[in-house]
C-alpha positions as CSV (number, residue, x, y, z in Angstrom):
1,X,0.0,0.0,-0.1
2,X,1.6,3.3,-0.9
3,X,2.3,5.7,2.0
4,X,0.5,8.8,1.8
5,X,2.3,11.8,2.8
6,X,0.5,14.1,4.9
7,X,-0.4,17.6,3.5
8,X,0.5,19.5,6.9
9,X,3.9,20.7,5.2
10,X,1.9,23.3,3.6
11,X,-0.6,24.2,6.4
12,X,-0.7,27.4,7.8
13,X,-1.5,26.0,11.4
14,X,1.5,23.8,11.4
15,X,3.5,26.8,10.5
16,X,2.1,29.0,13.3
17,X,2.8,26.4,15.8
18,X,6.2,26.1,14.8
19,X,6.6,29.8,15.5
20,X,4.9,29.4,18.9
21,X,7.3,26.5,19.5
22,X,10.7,28.2,18.8
23,X,9.7,31.5,20.3
24,X,8.4,29.9,23.4
25,X,12.2,28.1,23.4
26,X,14.0,31.4,22.9
27,X,12.3,32.5,26.1
28,X,13.1,29.4,28.1
29,X,16.8,29.1,26.9
30,X,17.4,33.1,27.5
31,X,16.0,32.6,30.9
32,X,18.2,29.8,31.9
33,X,21.5,31.0,30.3
34,X,20.6,34.4,32.3
35,X,20.3,32.5,35.5
36,X,23.3,30.4,34.8
37,X,25.4,33.4,34.1
38,X,24.6,35.3,37.3
39,X,25.5,32.5,39.3
40,X,28.9,31.9,37.4
41,X,29.5,35.8,36.8
42,X,27.4,38.7,37.7
43,X,24.4,40.8,36.8
44,X,26.4,43.1,34.4
45,X,27.7,40.1,32.5
46,X,24.4,38.1,32.5
47,X,22.6,41.4,31.1
48,X,25.5,41.7,28.6
49,X,24.8,38.2,27.5
50,X,21.2,39.2,26.9
51,X,22.5,41.5,24.3
52,X,24.4,38.7,22.5
53,X,20.9,36.6,22.6
54,X,19.3,39.4,20.7
55,X,22.4,39.5,18.4
56,X,22.1,35.7,18.0
57,X,18.5,36.6,16.6
58,X,19.5,39.2,14.3
59,X,22.0,36.6,13.0
60,X,19.3,34.0,12.4
61,X,17.6,36.6,10.1
62,X,20.6,37.3,8.3
63,X,21.0,33.4,7.6
64,X,17.5,33.4,6.6
65,X,18.2,35.9,3.9
66,X,21.4,34.4,2.7
67,X,20.4,30.9,2.8
68,X,17.5,29.7,0.9
69,X,15.9,26.7,2.0
70,X,12.6,25.3,1.4
71,X,10.0,25.8,4.4
72,X,9.5,21.9,4.6
73,X,13.1,21.7,5.7
74,X,13.8,24.6,7.9
75,X,11.8,23.3,11.1
76,X,14.1,20.0,11.3
77,X,17.3,21.8,10.4
78,X,16.7,24.6,13.0
79,X,15.9,21.7,15.4
80,X,19.0,19.7,14.9
81,X,20.9,22.7,14.7
82,X,19.5,24.1,18.3
83,X,20.2,20.8,20.0
84,X,23.8,20.6,18.9
85,X,24.4,23.9,19.7
86,X,23.1,23.4,23.4
87,X,25.7,20.5,23.8
88,X,28.6,23.0,22.6
89,X,27.4,25.6,25.1
90,X,27.2,22.8,27.8
91,X,31.0,22.5,27.0
92,X,31.8,26.2,26.7
93,X,30.1,27.0,30.3
94,X,33.0,24.8,31.8
95,X,35.9,24.9,29.2
96,X,35.5,28.7,28.4
97,X,35.0,29.8,32.0
98,X,36.0,32.8,32.4
99,X,36.2,33.4,28.7
100,X,32.7,35.0,28.6
101,X,33.6,36.4,25.4
102,X,34.0,33.1,23.9
103,X,30.9,31.9,25.5
104,X,28.7,34.6,24.5
105,X,29.5,34.2,21.0
106,X,28.1,30.5,21.2
107,X,24.9,31.5,22.9
108,X,24.5,34.0,20.1
109,X,24.9,31.1,17.7
110,X,22.3,28.9,19.6
111,X,19.6,31.6,19.5
112,X,20.3,32.2,15.6
113,X,18.9,28.8,14.5
114,X,15.1,29.2,15.9
115,X,15.1,32.6,14.5
116,X,16.0,31.3,11.0
117,X,12.7,29.4,11.1
118,X,10.7,32.3,12.5
119,X,12.0,34.9,9.9
120,X,11.7,32.2,7.1
121,X,7.8,32.4,8.0
122,X,7.8,36.1,8.2
123,X,9.3,36.3,4.6
124,X,6.5,33.7,3.3
125,X,3.4,34.7,5.4
126,X,1.3,37.6,6.7
127,X,3.6,39.6,9.2
128,X,0.8,40.3,11.8
129,X,-0.4,36.8,12.1
130,X,3.7,35.4,12.4
131,X,4.2,38.4,14.9
132,X,1.0,37.3,17.1
133,X,2.1,33.6,17.2
134,X,5.9,35.0,18.0
135,X,4.7,37.1,20.9
136,X,2.3,34.6,22.3
137,X,5.0,31.7,22.2
138,X,7.2,34.2,24.0
139,X,4.5,34.7,26.9
140,X,3.9,30.8,27.0
141,X,8.0,30.4,27.1
142,X,7.8,32.6,30.1
143,X,5.0,30.8,31.7
144,X,6.7,27.6,31.3
145,X,9.9,28.6,32.5
146,X,8.3,29.9,36.0
147,X,6.7,26.4,36.2
148,X,10.0,24.5,35.6
149,X,11.9,26.6,38.1
150,X,9.3,25.9,40.8
151,X,9.6,22.1,40.5
152,X,11.9,21.3,43.4
153,X,14.0,18.2,41.6
154,X,14.8,20.4,38.5
155,X,17.8,22.8,38.2
156,X,19.3,24.7,35.2
157,X,21.3,21.7,33.7
158,X,18.3,19.4,34.0
159,X,16.2,22.1,32.2
160,X,18.7,22.6,29.4
161,X,19.2,18.6,28.9
162,X,15.2,18.7,28.7
163,X,15.3,21.4,26.3
164,X,17.7,19.2,24.3
165,X,15.9,15.9,24.5
166,X,12.6,17.7,23.2
167,X,14.0,19.8,20.5
168,X,15.6,16.5,19.2
169,X,12.6,14.5,19.6
170,X,10.4,16.8,17.7
171,X,12.8,17.5,15.0
172,X,13.4,13.9,14.4
173,X,9.6,13.1,14.5
174,X,9.4,15.7,11.9
175,X,12.3,14.8,9.6
176,X,10.8,10.9,9.6
177,X,7.3,12.1,8.6
178,X,8.0,14.7,6.1
179,X,11.2,14.3,4.6
180,X,11.3,14.0,0.7
181,X,14.7,11.8,0.6
182,X,16.0,9.4,2.6
183,X,19.1,10.6,4.5
184,X,20.0,7.9,7.2
185,X,23.2,10.1,8.2
186,X,20.5,12.9,9.6
187,X,18.4,10.2,11.2
188,X,21.5,8.7,13.0
189,X,22.6,12.3,14.5
190,X,18.8,12.9,15.6
191,X,18.6,9.3,17.4
192,X,22.3,10.1,18.9
193,X,21.1,13.4,20.1
194,X,18.1,11.9,21.7
195,X,19.7,9.1,23.3
196,X,22.4,11.4,24.8
197,X,20.1,13.9,26.1
198,X,17.7,11.2,27.6
199,X,20.6,9.4,29.2
200,X,22.4,12.8,30.3
201,X,19.0,13.8,32.0
202,X,18.6,10.7,34.3
203,X,22.2,10.4,35.0
204,X,22.1,14.1,36.5
205,X,18.7,13.6,38.0
206,X,19.9,10.7,40.1
207,X,23.6,11.6,40.6
208,X,24.0,15.4,40.2
209,X,27.0,14.8,38.0
210,X,26.7,17.8,35.9
211,X,26.0,20.1,38.6
212,X,28.0,23.6,37.5
213,X,29.3,23.9,41.2
214,X,31.2,20.5,40.9
215,X,32.4,21.6,37.4
216,X,34.3,24.4,38.7
217,X,38.0,24.2,38.1
218,X,40.7,26.2,40.0
219,X,42.4,28.5,37.2
220,X,45.8,27.1,35.9
221,X,47.2,30.4,36.2
222,X,46.0,31.1,39.8
223,X,45.8,27.8,41.6
224,X,46.1,29.5,44.9
225,X,44.3,28.5,48.3
226,X,42.4,31.0,50.2
227,X,42.1,30.2,54.0
228,X,38.8,31.0,55.6
229,X,37.6,29.5,58.8
230,X,40.5,27.3,58.8
231,X,38.8,25.4,55.6
232,X,40.6,25.7,52.0
233,X,38.5,27.8,49.2
234,X,39.7,27.2,45.7
235,X,40.4,30.6,43.8
236,X,38.3,30.0,40.3
237,X,38.1,33.1,38.6
238,X,39.0,36.9,38.6
239,X,36.6,39.0,36.7
240,X,37.4,42.6,37.0
241,X,37.7,43.5,40.9
242,X,36.0,40.5,41.7
243,X,37.6,37.3,43.0
244,X,35.1,34.1,43.1
245,X,36.0,31.5,45.6
246,X,34.2,27.9,46.1
247,X,34.7,25.0,48.2
248,X,36.2,21.7,47.4
249,X,33.3,19.8,45.1
250,X,33.0,16.8,47.2
251,X,31.7,18.6,50.2
252,X,28.7,19.5,48.5
253,X,25.7,17.8,50.2
254,X,22.6,19.5,48.5
255,X,21.9,21.8,45.6
256,X,18.8,23.9,44.9
257,X,18.0,26.0,42.1
258,X,15.2,28.6,41.3
259,X,14.4,31.8,39.7
260,X,15.5,33.3,42.9
261,X,19.2,32.1,42.8
262,X,21.0,29.0,43.5
263,X,21.6,27.5,46.8
264,X,24.0,25.0,48.0
265,X,24.5,23.2,51.3
266,X,28.2,22.5,51.7
267,X,29.7,19.9,54.5
268,X,32.3,21.3,56.9
269,X,33.9,19.6,59.8
270,X,31.2,20.9,62.4
271,X,28.7,22.5,60.3
272,X,27.0,22.7,57.1
273,X,27.8,26.0,54.9
274,X,25.1,27.7,53.0
275,X,26.2,29.1,49.8
276,X,24.1,31.4,47.7
277,X,25.2,32.0,44.0
278,X,28.3,30.6,45.0
279,X,29.2,32.9,48.0
280,X,29.1,31.8,51.5
281,X,25.8,33.2,53.3
282,X,25.3,31.4,56.4
283,X,25.9,27.8,58.3
284,X,24.4,25.8,60.8
285,X,25.5,22.4,62.5
286,X,25.7,19.1,60.8
287,X,23.9,17.1,63.5
288,X,20.8,17.8,65.1
289,X,21.0,20.6,67.7
290,X,18.8,21.3,70.7
291,X,16.2,24.3,70.4
292,X,16.7,27.2,72.9
293,X,12.9,27.0,74.1
294,X,13.3,23.1,74.8
295,X,16.7,22.8,76.0
296,X,18.5,25.9,77.1
297,X,15.3,28.2,78.5
298,X,14.1,25.4,80.8
299,X,17.3,24.9,82.5
300,X,17.9,28.7,82.6
301,X,21.1,28.1,80.6
302,X,22.1,31.4,78.6
303,X,21.9,31.0,74.7
304,X,25.3,29.6,73.6
305,X,26.2,32.2,71.1
306,X,27.2,35.9,70.9
307,X,26.0,37.7,68.0
308,X,28.1,40.8,67.2
309,X,25.7,41.9,64.3
310,X,22.6,42.3,66.2
311,X,22.2,45.4,68.7
312,X,19.8,44.6,71.5
313,X,19.2,45.6,75.1
314,X,17.8,49.0,73.7
315,X,14.0,47.9,74.2
316,X,13.0,45.1,76.7
317,X,11.5,42.2,74.4
318,X,11.6,44.4,71.2
319,X,9.1,43.7,68.3
320,X,11.8,42.6,65.5
321,X,10.8,42.7,61.6
322,X,13.4,40.5,60.0
323,X,14.2,41.2,56.3
324,X,15.4,37.9,55.0
325,X,15.5,35.3,57.5
326,X,18.4,33.5,55.6
327,X,18.8,30.0,56.7
328,X,18.3,30.8,60.4
329,X,21.2,33.2,60.4
330,X,19.6,35.7,62.7
331,X,16.7,33.9,64.2
332,X,18.5,32.1,66.9
333,X,19.7,35.6,68.3
334,X,16.5,37.0,67.9
335,X,14.9,34.2,69.9
336,X,17.6,35.1,72.6
337,X,16.3,38.6,73.2
338,X,12.5,38.5,72.7
339,X,9.5,36.3,72.6
340,X,8.6,34.2,69.5
341,X,5.2,36.3,69.1
342,X,7.1,39.3,68.9
343,X,9.5,38.1,65.8
344,X,8.1,38.6,62.4
345,X,10.6,37.0,59.7
346,X,10.1,37.7,55.9
347,X,12.2,35.4,53.4
348,X,11.6,35.5,49.6
349,X,13.6,32.4,48.6
350,X,11.4,29.5,49.2
351,X,14.3,27.2,48.8
352,X,16.0,28.6,51.9
353,X,12.6,27.8,53.6
354,X,12.7,24.4,52.1
355,X,16.1,23.8,53.3
356,X,15.7,25.2,56.7
357,X,12.2,23.9,57.4
358,X,12.5,20.6,55.7
359,X,15.6,19.1,54.7
360,X,17.8,20.3,57.2
361,X,15.4,21.4,60.0
362,X,16.8,19.6,63.0
363,X,20.3,20.9,61.9
364,X,19.2,24.5,62.2
365,X,18.2,23.7,65.9
366,X,14.6,23.9,64.7
367,X,15.3,27.7,64.0
368,X,11.9,28.3,62.3
369,X,9.9,26.7,65.0
370,X,7.1,29.1,66.4
371,X,8.5,31.9,64.1
372,X,5.9,33.8,61.9
373,X,7.6,33.4,58.7
374,X,6.5,35.4,55.6
375,X,7.2,34.4,52.3
376,X,7.8,36.9,49.8
377,X,9.6,40.1,49.1
378,X,10.0,42.1,52.5
379,X,9.7,45.3,51.1
380,X,6.2,45.0,49.6
381,X,4.7,43.2,52.6
382,X,6.1,45.9,54.8
383,X,4.3,48.3,52.6
384,X,0.9,46.4,53.0
385,X,1.4,46.2,57.1
386,X,0.2,48.9,59.3
387,X,2.3,47.4,62.3
388,X,5.3,49.2,64.0
389,X,8.3,47.5,65.3
390,X,11.2,48.4,67.5
391,X,13.9,47.1,65.0
392,X,14.1,46.3,61.5
393,X,17.1,44.1,60.7
394,X,18.9,44.1,57.4
395,X,21.4,41.4,58.4
396,X,23.0,38.7,55.8
397,X,20.4,39.7,53.5
398,X,21.8,42.2,51.1
399,X,19.9,42.5,47.6
400,X,23.3,41.7,46.0
401,X,25.6,38.8,47.4
402,X,27.3,41.9,49.5
403,X,27.3,45.4,49.1
404,X,30.6,45.3,47.3
405,X,29.6,43.2,44.5
406,X,27.4,44.5,41.8
407,X,23.9,43.0,41.1
408,X,20.4,44.0,40.2
409,X,18.7,47.3,41.4
410,X,18.8,47.2,45.3
411,X,15.4,48.6,46.2
412,X,15.9,47.9,49.7
413,X,18.4,51.0,50.2
414,X,16.7,54.0,48.4
415,X,15.4,57.3,50.0
416,X,11.9,56.7,49.6
417,X,12.1,52.9,51.2
418,X,14.3,54.2,54.1
419,X,11.4,56.8,54.7
420,X,9.0,53.8,54.7
421,X,11.2,51.9,57.5
422,X,11.3,55.0,59.5
423,X,7.6,55.2,59.3
424,X,7.3,51.7,60.5
425,X,9.5,52.2,63.6
426,X,8.3,53.0,67.0
427,X,9.8,56.1,68.6
428,X,13.3,54.7,70.0
429,X,13.5,52.2,67.3
430,X,16.1,51.5,65.0
431,X,17.4,50.2,61.6
432,X,20.0,47.4,61.9
433,X,22.4,46.8,59.0
434,X,25.2,44.3,58.7
435,X,27.7,44.9,55.5
436,X,30.6,43.0,54.3
437,X,32.8,46.1,53.0
438,X,35.2,44.1,51.1
439,X,36.6,46.4,48.2
440,X,37.0,50.0,47.6
441,X,33.7,49.8,45.7
442,X,32.0,48.4,48.7
443,X,33.4,51.2,50.7
444,X,32.0,53.7,48.2
445,X,28.5,51.9,48.5
446,X,28.5,52.1,52.1
447,X,29.4,55.9,51.9
448,X,26.5,56.5,49.1
449,X,24.0,54.3,51.6
450,X,25.2,56.3,54.7
451,X,24.5,59.6,52.4
452,X,21.1,58.4,51.5
453,X,20.1,57.5,55.2
454,X,21.4,60.9,56.2
455,X,19.2,62.8,53.8
456,X,16.3,60.7,54.5
457,X,16.4,61.3,58.1
458,X,16.7,65.0,57.3
459,X,13.3,65.1,55.3
460,X,11.8,63.1,58.3
461,X,12.6,66.2,60.4
462,X,15.9,65.2,61.9
463,X,18.1,68.3,62.9
464,X,21.6,66.5,63.3
465,X,21.1,63.0,61.4
466,X,24.7,62.2,62.4
467,X,23.2,62.1,66.0
468,X,21.0,58.9,65.1
469,X,24.0,56.7,63.7
470,X,25.7,54.1,65.8
471,X,28.4,52.4,63.5
472,X,30.8,49.4,64.6
473,X,33.1,46.7,62.9
474,X,34.4,43.5,63.8
475,X,36.9,41.1,62.6
476,X,40.1,42.3,61.2
477,X,39.6,45.8,62.3
478,X,43.0,46.9,61.5
479,X,42.8,45.9,57.9
480,X,39.6,47.3,56.4
481,X,38.0,46.6,53.1
482,X,39.0,43.0,53.0
483,X,37.3,39.7,52.5
484,X,37.2,39.2,56.4
485,X,35.8,43.1,57.3
486,X,32.5,43.5,58.4
487,X,31.0,46.9,59.4
488,X,27.4,47.1,61.1
489,X,25.0,50.1,61.2
490,X,22.1,50.9,63.9
491,X,20.2,54.0,62.6
492,X,17.9,55.4,65.0
493,X,14.5,57.2,64.4
494,X,15.2,59.6,67.3
495,X,18.5,61.1,68.1
496,X,20.6,58.9,70.4
497,X,20.3,60.2,74.1
498,X,22.2,59.5,77.2
499,X,20.0,56.6,77.9
500,X,20.2,55.0,74.7
501,X,24.1,55.6,74.7
502,X,24.4,53.9,78.0
503,X,22.6,50.5,76.8
504,X,24.6,50.5,73.6
505,X,28.0,50.6,75.7
506,X,26.7,47.9,78.0
507,X,25.7,45.9,74.8
508,X,29.3,46.5,73.5
509,X,30.8,45.0,76.8
510,X,28.5,42.2,76.9
511,X,29.3,40.7,73.5
512,X,33.1,41.3,73.7
513,X,35.2,38.3,74.6
514,X,38.3,36.7,73.2
515,X,36.9,35.7,70.1
516,X,34.5,38.1,69.3
517,X,35.6,41.9,69.6
518,X,33.8,44.7,68.2
519,X,35.2,48.2,67.8
520,X,33.0,51.4,68.0
521,X,33.7,53.4,64.9
522,X,30.9,56.3,65.4
523,X,28.9,56.9,68.4
524,X,28.6,61.2,69.1
525,X,30.3,61.9,72.3
526,X,32.1,58.7,72.8
527,X,34.1,57.6,69.5
528,X,34.1,59.2,66.4
529,X,36.6,57.4,63.8
530,X,38.4,60.1,61.6
531,X,37.2,58.1,58.6
532,X,33.4,58.7,59.5
533,X,33.9,62.0,61.0
534,X,35.3,63.2,57.9
535,X,32.5,61.4,55.9
536,X,29.6,63.2,58.0
537,X,31.3,66.6,57.5
538,X,31.3,66.0,53.7
539,X,27.7,64.7,53.7
540,X,26.5,67.8,55.6
541,X,28.5,70.0,53.6
542,X,27.5,68.5,50.3
543,X,31.2,68.7,49.3
544,X,32.8,65.6,48.3
545,X,35.8,66.9,46.9
546,X,38.1,64.8,48.9
547,X,37.1,61.6,47.5
548,X,36.1,62.6,43.9
549,X,39.4,61.0,42.9
550,X,37.8,57.5,43.9
551,X,35.0,58.2,41.7
552,X,32.4,58.6,44.4
553,X,28.8,59.1,43.2
554,X,27.5,61.5,45.6
555,X,23.8,61.5,44.4
556,X,21.1,60.1,46.7
557,X,19.6,56.7,45.8
558,X,16.1,56.9,44.7
559,X,13.4,54.5,43.0
560,X,14.4,56.2,40.0
561,X,17.9,55.1,40.6
562,X,18.1,52.5,43.0
563,X,21.9,51.4,42.5
564,X,23.2,52.1,45.9
565,X,25.8,49.3,45.1
566,X,26.9,50.8,42.0
567,X,29.3,53.9,42.0
568,X,31.6,55.8,39.6
569,X,34.0,53.1,39.3
570,X,31.2,50.3,38.5
571,X,29.5,52.6,36.1
572,X,32.6,53.0,34.4
573,X,33.1,49.6,34.0
574,X,29.6,49.3,32.6
575,X,30.2,52.0,30.1
576,X,33.5,49.9,28.8
577,X,30.8,46.9,28.2
578,X,28.7,49.5,26.4
579,X,31.7,50.8,24.0
580,X,32.6,47.3,23.1
581,X,29.1,46.0,22.5
582,X,28.4,49.5,20.6
583,X,31.5,49.0,18.3
584,X,30.3,45.3,17.8
585,X,27.1,46.2,16.7
586,X,27.8,49.3,14.9
587,X,30.0,46.9,12.5
588,X,27.2,44.5,11.9
589,X,24.7,47.3,11.4
590,X,27.2,48.5,8.6
591,X,27.2,45.3,6.9
592,X,23.5,45.1,6.8
593,X,23.1,48.6,5.8
594,X,25.3,47.9,2.7
595,X,23.1,44.7,1.9
596,X,20.0,46.7,2.3
597,X,21.6,49.6,-0.1
598,X,22.1,46.8,-2.8
599,X,18.4,46.0,-2.5
600,X,17.5,49.3,-4.6
601,X,15.0,52.1,-3.8
602,X,17.7,53.9,-1.6
603,X,15.3,56.4,-0.1
604,X,12.8,54.1,1.1
605,X,15.7,51.7,2.3
606,X,17.2,54.3,4.2
607,X,14.1,55.3,6.2
608,X,13.2,52.0,6.8
609,X,16.6,51.0,8.1
610,X,16.7,53.6,10.3
611,X,13.0,53.1,11.4
612,X,14.2,49.5,12.7
613,X,17.1,50.5,14.4
614,X,15.1,53.1,16.5
615,X,12.4,51.2,17.4
616,X,14.8,47.9,18.3
617,X,16.5,50.4,20.7
618,X,13.2,52.1,22.0
619,X,11.5,48.4,22.7
620,X,14.5,46.9,24.6
621,X,14.8,50.3,26.6
622,X,11.4,50.1,28.0
623,X,11.5,46.2,28.7
624,X,14.8,46.8,30.8
625,X,13.3,49.6,32.7
626,X,10.1,48.0,33.3
627,X,11.8,44.9,34.4
628,X,13.8,46.6,37.1
629,X,11.1,49.0,38.1
630,X,8.5,46.1,39.2
631,X,10.9,44.1,41.4
632,X,9.7,47.0,43.7
633,X,6.1,46.1,43.3
634,X,5.8,42.4,42.8
635,X,6.4,39.7,45.7
636,X,8.8,37.6,43.9
637,X,11.2,37.9,40.8
638,X,9.3,35.0,39.1
639,X,6.1,36.8,39.5
640,X,8.0,40.0,37.9
641,X,9.1,37.9,35.1
642,X,5.7,36.2,34.4
643,X,3.5,39.2,34.8
644,X,5.7,41.9,33.1
645,X,7.8,40.2,30.6
646,X,5.2,38.0,29.6
647,X,2.4,40.5,29.7
648,X,4.5,43.0,27.6
649,X,5.3,40.2,24.9
650,X,1.6,39.3,24.8
651,X,0.2,42.6,24.5
652,X,2.6,43.3,22.1
653,X,1.7,40.6,19.8
654,X,-1.9,41.7,20.1
655,X,-0.9,45.3,19.2
656,X,0.7,44.1,16.3
657,X,-2.5,42.4,14.9
658,X,-4.1,45.6,15.2
659,X,-1.4,47.4,12.9
660,X,-4.0,47.9,10.0
661,X,-6.3,50.4,12.0
662,X,-3.4,51.8,14.2
663,X,-2.0,55.2,13.4
664,X,1.6,55.5,14.9
665,X,1.5,59.1,16.1
666,X,-1.6,58.6,18.5
667,X,-0.1,55.7,19.7
668,X,3.3,57.2,20.5
669,X,1.4,60.0,22.7
670,X,-0.6,57.1,24.6
671,X,2.8,55.2,25.0
672,X,4.4,58.2,26.7
673,X,1.5,58.6,29.0
674,X,1.2,54.8,29.8
675,X,5.0,54.4,30.2
676,X,5.5,57.3,32.6
677,X,2.5,56.0,34.9
678,X,4.0,52.4,34.6
679,X,7.1,53.3,36.1
680,X,5.7,55.7,38.7
681,X,2.1,55.1,39.7
682,X,2.5,51.6,41.5
683,X,5.2,52.7,43.8
684,X,3.1,55.9,44.5
685,X,-0.1,54.1,45.1
686,X,1.8,51.8,47.5
687,X,3.2,54.5,49.4
688,X,-0.8,56.0,49.7
689,X,-1.4,52.8,51.5
690,X,-3.5,51.0,48.4
691,X,-3.8,47.3,48.7
692,X,-1.0,45.6,47.0
693,X,-3.1,43.5,45.1
694,X,-5.0,46.4,43.7
695,X,-1.5,47.8,42.8
696,X,-0.3,44.7,41.2
697,X,-3.5,44.6,39.2
698,X,-3.2,48.2,38.0
699,X,0.4,47.8,37.2
700,X,-0.5,44.6,34.8
701,X,-3.0,46.8,33.2
702,X,-0.4,49.8,32.5
703,X,2.4,47.2,31.2
704,X,-0.2,45.8,29.0
705,X,-1.0,49.1,27.8
706,X,2.5,49.8,27.0
707,X,3.0,46.8,25.4
708,X,0.2,47.2,23.1
709,X,1.1,50.6,21.9
710,X,4.6,49.2,21.2
711,X,3.5,46.3,19.4
712,X,2.2,47.9,16.3
713,X,5.8,49.4,15.2
714,X,7.2,46.3,14.0
715,X,4.8,44.8,11.9
716,X,3.8,48.3,10.8
717,X,7.5,48.6,9.1
718,X,7.3,45.3,7.5
719,X,3.9,46.0,5.9
720,X,5.8,49.2,4.6
721,X,8.5,47.2,3.2
722,X,6.1,45.2,1.3
723,X,4.2,47.9,0.1
724,X,7.3,49.4,-1.3
725,X,8.1,46.0,-3.0
726,X,11.0,45.6,-0.8
727,X,9.9,42.0,0.7
728,X,13.4,40.8,0.0
729,X,14.8,43.4,2.3
730,X,12.6,42.1,5.2
731,X,15.2,39.7,7.1
732,X,17.9,42.5,6.8
733,X,15.2,44.9,8.4
734,X,14.5,41.9,10.9
735,X,18.4,41.6,11.7
736,X,19.1,45.7,12.0
737,X,16.0,45.4,14.6
738,X,17.8,42.6,16.5
739,X,21.2,44.3,16.4
740,X,19.9,47.6,17.9
741,X,18.0,45.4,20.4
742,X,21.2,43.8,21.5
743,X,23.0,47.2,21.9
744,X,19.8,48.7,23.5
745,X,19.8,45.8,26.5
746,X,23.2,47.0,28.1
747,X,22.8,50.7,26.9
748,X,19.6,50.9,28.6
749,X,20.9,49.3,31.7
750,X,23.7,51.7,31.6
751,X,21.3,54.7,31.3
752,X,19.3,53.7,34.2
753,X,22.3,53.2,36.1
754,X,23.7,56.5,35.3
755,X,20.9,59.0,34.7
756,X,17.8,57.1,35.8
757,X,15.0,55.4,34.9
758,X,12.7,58.4,33.7
759,X,15.3,59.7,31.2
760,X,15.7,56.3,29.8
761,X,11.7,56.0,29.5
762,X,11.7,59.6,27.8
763,X,14.7,58.4,25.4
764,X,12.6,55.3,24.5
765,X,9.6,57.4,23.7
766,X,11.6,59.8,21.7
767,X,13.0,57.2,19.5
768,X,9.0,55.7,19.0
769,X,8.2,59.3,18.0
770,X,11.0,59.5,15.6
771,X,10.0,56.4,14.1
772,X,6.5,57.5,13.9
773,X,7.8,60.5,12.2
774,X,9.7,58.6,9.9
775,X,6.9,56.4,8.8
776,X,4.9,59.2,8.0
777,X,7.7,60.8,5.9
778,X,7.7,57.7,3.7
779,X,4.2,58.2,2.3
780,X,4.0,54.7,1.5
781,X,0.4,53.2,0.5
782,X,-0.6,50.2,2.1
């Protein structure tokens, strides 16, 4: 009986499902690579890699123009190439570390193959239909990624291996069903990839063999050992001013991986170390330990620990709000000084709660037992509460790994939120900070943090804000700003009077011992260290001339520029990444521009080229700013990813389908209004006490409105190209759009760091306005 070949190869439905699949895959892989690179490097490098992802999308568009393949073959070719490239990236994550330039090149290559298929469809089918499938797939990809990272047994390595298996399997099935000629070699390659990914997935699932922690290697050039707590830490890489250390791999007991970060439990001689994203965060015993309530308190035995970080004794049985309970780090000490009912602990990372409350509950000494623990973003939860506290702690829970390491926007430390914390304190209450001031950047970040605190107190009515500060340090006091150096601050709502000063000195005496020695750095009338005396003098006068040579950023940290941990030095380093990315993208843009000119109709080609350049920049400017802004509104990072990026992409797709009835000029005016409201209104409403659920719903509406307005620009340009008989130029225009978006990812971050979100939003809308004008100047009949 003759085999009948299905006619699905020419079906619009199958083609659009293919776009949906590859678009979802792009978002999934983009998130996984971003997550891994934050773990291996830092936030800047991870964002920089996002630019290469977009660049890979541009490369895929170029391939779609230069390589002509019939549509029936494009799908399985893209599946095969993507699957192989995932394995190449897996090798590069180990072999090329820390050569992130090489790694970024292979990441870009990975994303070029799915784009090859999508752009081929853009060439052959109605642009707005393909665009809707593209954006819907992106939305589904974000949602699917969030679901995967919430599965307790999955980690980034398993997700990549599962993706490789699914891609290979789907590609093989399509190849076998719809091939026209037999090619046994290709079938064998598909089968090998399927078996390899299937086998690797289960090997890693049961043995944890491919955990990136285990795959870390000490540098051949710097195989030195750094001694900390009498245990060996291997120096694995030096990136800029940051040196990364990790313990010997055979000590890894358990690893957790989620969109919040990567958590590892490491076995030491008498304890378990808790490592977050490769940096030590906390520890607890590696044998079950007794609880204070069940063992020590009934026997009238003093809690067997001294916590030099936690200032106590100011108020009897204080009400404490703990920002980030961090695997039990501060809970034991809090239990020592106040009843359980007075403690409200907040923890955003569910992996920490799972480790401390389930997998290693006895080893923590049942630290969370009886504690009212809220799961979510402490800032959002505190905004939604009406209670007041005697103490709000920020110990062992910095937004970045520590204050001297670069990270995502640090909304905990802005003038607006310091005002919120002070409003939640009772009279006599205080904020308790712990900082690891490791390097020069950390010192400058601490200065900026104190500058912001100083002016926040002043705005709350403080006459002499320096009278509200108590600063102390411990561990390696004589060598400041190194790996073992710690500094703490207690910032009081009211000026420190004689009675509070007496209680502080009594606390210092009680915690000092042979092993633990604290030093008062600043307490008005008691001790005024020369460094901090000079700092307060500079802050009071506003004259920072003495430290301008260190490139100190003297601006106040606000929700518009919430980068406390990023000063002049760090911004300069980010500027170098912008320069390198800009030069590379300019080179590629020049190549595509030359190719476009060869297509003829130079006037139309010039304007369409400029049009796509502008809208590519504008879209990613707004996307980056909205993603950063809404970390301040949503409870978790995964919620931010789902509701912001996902809604933005989906609404853009819907906006693209309305392109035929949509004029760009009014869309630009609406976009200006919606984008400014999206950046500023949710935070303002939270400050007014509007219920957080209502604020989030309104935020989603504003982001969707922005996405709808933004969605019309790209397909409008493609329609204009077709109307001008320039369909053959569409892949080049797609590439130009992607290249400008690649540069905009890192440049948008730079603008936000350097000049704030407001200017970046205005720049994006200005680009859209210019693009709208260009489209009107083309005067192409559609």
